[in-house]
C-alpha positions in Angstrom: 0.0 0.0 0.0 1.4 3.4 -1.0 2.0 6.3 1.4 -1.0 8.2 0.0 -3.3 5.3 0.6 -2.0 4.9 4.1 -2.6 8.6 4.8 -6.2 8.3 3.5 -6.8 5.3 5.8 -5.5 7.3 8.8 -7.8 10.2 7.8 -10.8 7.8 7.7 -10.1 6.8 11.3 -9.7 10.3 12.8 -13.0 11.4 14.5 -13.2 14.4 12.2 -16.7 15.6 13.3 -15.8 15.6 17.0 -12.5 17.3 16.3 -14.2 20.0 14.2 -16.9 20.6 16.8 -14.1 20.9 19.5 -12.2 23.3 17.2 -15.4 25.4 16.9 -15.8 25.6 20.6 -12.1 26.6 21.1 -12.2 29.2 18.4 -15.3 30.8 20.0 -13.6 31.3 23.3 -13.2 34.9 24.3 -9.9 35.5 26.0 -9.0 38.7 27.8 -8.7 41.4 25.2 -4.9 41.9 25.3 -4.4 38.1 25.0 -7.0 37.7 22.3 -5.4 40.6 20.3 -2.0 38.8 20.4 -3.6 35.5 19.3 -5.5 37.1 16.4 -2.4 39.0 15.3 -0.2 35.9 15.5 -2.7 34.0 13.4 -2.9 36.8 10.9 0.8 36.8 10.4 1.1 33.0 10.3 -1.6 32.7 7.7 -0.5 35.7 5.7 -3.8 37.6 6.0 -4.1 41.0 4.4 -5.1 42.9 7.6 -5.8 46.2 5.7 -9.0 44.7 4.2 -10.9 43.9 7.4 -13.4 46.3 9.1 -11.0 46.5 12.1 -7.6 45.4 13.2 -7.1 41.9 14.6 -7.0 43.1 18.2 -10.7 44.4 18.0 -12.1 40.9 17.5 -13.3 39.1 20.7 -12.5 35.6 19.5 -10.4 33.8 16.9 -13.6 32.7 15.2 -14.8 36.3 15.0 -11.6 37.1 13.2 -12.0 34.1 10.9 -15.4 35.5 9.9 -14.4 39.1 9.7 -16.2 41.3 7.2 -14.5 43.5 4.6 -14.2 47.2 5.2 -16.4 49.4 3.0 -14.9 49.8 -0.5 -12.4 46.9 -0.2 -14.2 45.1 -3.1 -16.7 45.9 -5.8 -19.5 43.3 -5.4 -21.7 44.5 -8.3 -21.1 42.9 -11.7 -20.5 45.4 -14.5 -22.8 43.4 -16.8 -26.1 41.8 -15.9 -25.0 38.8 -17.9 -21.9 38.3 -15.7 -21.6 35.8 -12.8 -19.3 36.9 -10.0 -17.1 34.9 -7.7 -19.0 34.3 -4.4 -15.7 34.0 -2.4 -12.0 34.7 -2.2 -10.8 31.3 -3.5 -8.4 29.4 -5.7 -9.8 27.8 -8.8 -9.8 24.0 -8.9 -11.6 22.0 -11.5 -14.2 23.7 -13.8 -16.0 23.1 -17.0 -19.2 21.6 -18.5 -21.2 19.0 -16.7 -21.0 15.9 -19.0 -22.5 12.5 -18.4 -23.5 13.4 -14.9 -19.9 13.8 -13.7 -17.6 16.5 -12.5 -13.8 16.6 -12.3 -12.4 16.5 -8.8 -8.7 16.3 -9.8 -6.7 14.9 -12.7 -7.9 11.3 -13.2 -10.5 11.5 -10.5 -14.2 12.3 -11.1 -17.4 12.3 -8.9 -21.1 12.1 -9.5 -23.3 15.1 -9.8 -26.2 13.1 -8.4 -24.1 12.1 -5.3 -23.1 15.8 -4.9 -26.6 17.3 -4.8 -28.4 14.1 -3.6 -31.4 15.0 -5.7 -32.3 13.4 -9.0 -34.5 16.4 -9.9 -31.6 18.9 -9.4 -29.0 16.6 -11.0 -31.1 16.5 -14.2 -31.5 20.3 -14.1 -27.7 20.9 -14.1 -26.8 18.2 -16.7 -25.3 20.1 -19.6 -24.6 23.1 -17.4 -21.3 24.2 -15.9 -19.4 24.0 -12.6 -16.5 25.5 -10.8 -14.7 24.6 -7.6 -13.2 27.4 -5.4 -10.9 26.5 -2.5 -10.6 28.8 0.5 -7.4 28.7 2.6 -7.2 29.9 6.2 -5.8 33.2 5.0 -8.8 34.1 2.9 -11.9 36.1 3.6 -14.5 33.5 4.8 -17.9 35.0 3.9 -19.8 33.8 0.9 -21.8 36.1 -1.4 -24.5 35.6 -4.0 -22.9 35.1 -7.4 -25.9 36.6 -9.2 -29.2 38.3 -8.5 -32.1 36.0 -7.8 -34.1 34.4 -5.1 -33.4 31.6 -2.7 -36.0 28.9 -3.4 -34.4 25.8 -1.8 -31.9 24.9 0.9 -30.4 21.4 1.1 -28.4 20.2 4.1 -26.6 16.9 3.5 -24.6 15.5 6.5 -21.4 13.7 5.7 -17.8 13.2 6.5 -15.4 16.1 7.2 -12.3 15.1 5.3 -9.9 18.0 4.7 -10.3 19.7 1.3 -6.6 20.5 0.8 -4.8 19.4 -2.5 -3.7 16.1 -1.0 -7.2 15.1 0.0 -8.7 16.3 -3.4 -6.2 14.2 -5.2 -6.6 11.1 -3.1 -10.0 10.8 -1.4 -12.7 9.2 -3.7 -15.7 11.5 -4.4 -14.5 13.9 -1.7 -16.9 16.7 -2.3 -19.8 14.2 -2.6 -19.1 12.5 0.7 -18.3 15.5 2.9 -21.0 17.5 4.6 -22.7 20.0 2.2 -25.0 23.0 2.7 -26.5 24.0 -0.7 -28.3 27.2 -1.4 -30.3 27.2 -4.7 -30.8 30.6 -6.4 -33.4 31.0 -9.1 -32.0 33.6 -11.5 -33.3 35.1 -14.8 -29.9 35.0 -16.5 -28.3 31.7 -15.5 -31.3 29.5 -14.6 -30.7 27.7 -11.3 -27.4 28.4 -9.6 -26.4 26.1 -6.7 -23.9 27.5 -4.2 -22.5 24.4 -2.5 -20.7 25.0 0.7 -18.5 21.9 1.5 -17.6 21.2 5.1 -14.1 20.1 6.1 -12.0 19.1 9.1 -11.7 22.0 11.6 -14.5 23.9 9.9 -16.4 24.4 13.1 -19.6 25.1 11.2 -21.2 26.8 8.2 -23.8 29.4 8.9 -26.4 31.0 6.7 -26.6 34.7 6.8 -30.4 35.1 6.2 -31.5 32.6 8.8 -30.2 30.8 11.9 -29.3 27.5 10.3 -25.8 26.1 11.0 -24.0 22.8 10.2 -21.9 20.2 12.1 -24.5 19.5 14.8 -24.1 16.4 16.9 -27.3 14.7 15.7 -27.4 16.1 12.2 -30.0 14.9 9.8 -30.7 15.3 6.1 -32.9 18.3 5.4 -34.5 19.6 2.2 -36.2 23.0 2.7 -38.4 24.4 0.0 -38.5 28.1 0.7 -42.2 29.2 0.5 -41.6 32.9 1.3 -39.5 34.7 -1.3 -35.9 35.4 -0.2 -34.5 37.9 -2.8 -30.8 38.2 -3.2 -28.9 40.9 -4.9 -25.6 40.0 -6.7 -22.9 40.3 -4.0 -25.3 40.0 -1.1 -24.0 37.9 1.8 -25.3 34.3 1.8 -23.3 32.4 4.4 -20.0 32.1 6.2 -17.4 29.4 6.8 -15.9 29.2 10.3 -12.4 28.6 8.8 -11.6 27.8 5.2 -13.2 25.2 3.0 -14.5 24.9 -0.6 -17.4 26.3 -2.6 -18.7 24.6 -5.7 -21.0 26.5 -8.1 -23.4 24.8 -10.5 -24.8 26.9 -13.3 -27.8 25.6 -15.2 -27.5 27.8 -18.3 -25.8 25.9 -21.1 -24.8 29.2 -22.8 -22.6 30.2 -19.9 -18.9 30.7 -20.7 -16.0 31.1 -18.3 -13.9 34.2 -18.4 -10.3 34.0 -19.7 -9.0 34.8 -16.2 -10.5 31.5 -14.9 -7.7 29.0 -15.1 -6.7 26.2 -12.8 -4.8 27.6 -9.7 -5.9 31.2 -10.3 -6.9 33.2 -7.3 -10.3 34.8 -7.6 -11.5 37.5 -5.3 -15.2 37.9 -4.4 -16.9 40.1 -6.9 -14.6 39.2 -9.8 -16.3 38.0 -13.0 -16.2 34.2 -13.4 -18.0 34.2 -16.8 -20.9 35.4 -18.8 -23.9 34.2 -20.8 -23.4 34.5 -24.5 -19.7 35.2 -24.2 -17.8 34.1 -27.3 
């Protein structure tokens, strides 16, 4: 057995949910302000965070988690697309796999695919996105951790799918079978005029204490989690760039775009760093 397979076996045995919940508890602890300020600043330097973009300096945040989920100061980014036909990045993240959804599969890493049906756990939604497009965006601990609407629309369904909490770092992506389809997922479905349905899939990971929705009190990684499918009866409108959710530490977002005429921008290449608000692609782009 190769070293990578041994490492995956070790990961399988680690109590990842318990570790992640414990990390969430620890990161929520509020230390005395002078101590908390030192902790936050040390983390910022270690992770390489751009401290000038946050609403306040690290010392102003009462817990490490509060600093993880810091908001951007006004004017740090432009969150409004220049064209109504443009889809914007919902996060600060590095581009992984992207392309068209073909034969019900998506690319996880070179030589490794996973099932669209397994990812969304809904035959109805899998059929809808067949022939559409997808993109994977990985957030590291240094990145801004809030997730924004990639287009204007309305939230019409929320799916919560409990699962494993494997890490989503490059090693795990390259070695864990169907990683994104076996990890915990929180999916927000946006009904849009331009792109059809857009699924914003927030993938849980080791040491992600929880994923929280910004427009209601739902949060993930509960001790007795159960599968939930919520059809939103009252309209929840979303402007492009409006806050949708937050990661409590870094993880991965996968976008599914129903519109077959969508085309990715030239700036979208594997390994490229996209910032929230930057254009991922457009409908009708040649």
